[in-house]
N, C-alpha and C positions, 0 to 999 in steps of 0.2 A: 609493479607492473602498470602501465599506463593503461586507461581506459580507451576503448575504441569510441569513435564519433557516435556511433549508433547508441552504445551504453551511456555516454555522456549525455546525448540528447533525451534518452529515455529517464535517466536518472533526474535531470533538471525537471521534467514534467512531473514525473511521480513524486519528488521531494516537495514540490509547489503544491501538489493536491493533499497531502497527508493530513493537514490541519483541517481542511474542509471534509475530508472523508471521515476523520476521527469525530468531528462534530456531529455529521449526520448519523453515523452509527450509534453514538452516544445518545442521541436523542430518540432513538427507536425504543419501543418496549423491550425489556431485558431478554425476553423470551426470544427475541428476533435478532439480537445481536450477533450470535454465533454464526447464523446463517449470512447476515449481511457481510461479516468479515471473510467468510469463505467466498462469497460473491466478489468481494473486492479483490481477493487474492487472484481468483479467476482472471478479472478483468485487467488486472495489473500484469499477469501473465501474457495475455493475449496482447496487450499493449508493448510490452518488451519484444514481443516477436514481430509486432507490426514495425517497431522501430529498427527492426533488423537485427536485433541481439540473437546470440545463438541461443539454444535451448539452455545449456550449462550455465551460460551467464545469466540469462532471463530468470532461471530458478535461483541461482545464487542473490542476485539483487532482490527479487521479490520477497525471498526469505528475509533478508535484513530490513527490507521496508516493513513488512508485516509485523516484525518484532516491534518495530518503532511505532507502527501504528496503533498495534494492541496496547502499548504502554501510553499512548497520548489518548486512547479511548478512556482507559482507566482514570486519567487526570481529568478529562472533561466530564466524566460521569461524577467524579467526586465534586466538581464544581457545580453541578447540576443539582446534586443532593442538597 
């Protein structure tokens, strides 16, 4: 299934931001990281909606992005230790 132009634009912006977000989250005190990831998820969902993605599409893509973001945070954490 082809991406809609809205999905494509959102994914381009979101993927470009993943490394930066991961670095910011990993640099936070460990007690604050879970909350920061939840905040990032909320902001990504809102961004997807702002780009015009349907609710189902927004949730699907943000879920995939959050899996990648969580993995990248762990990699950055390991580098910072």
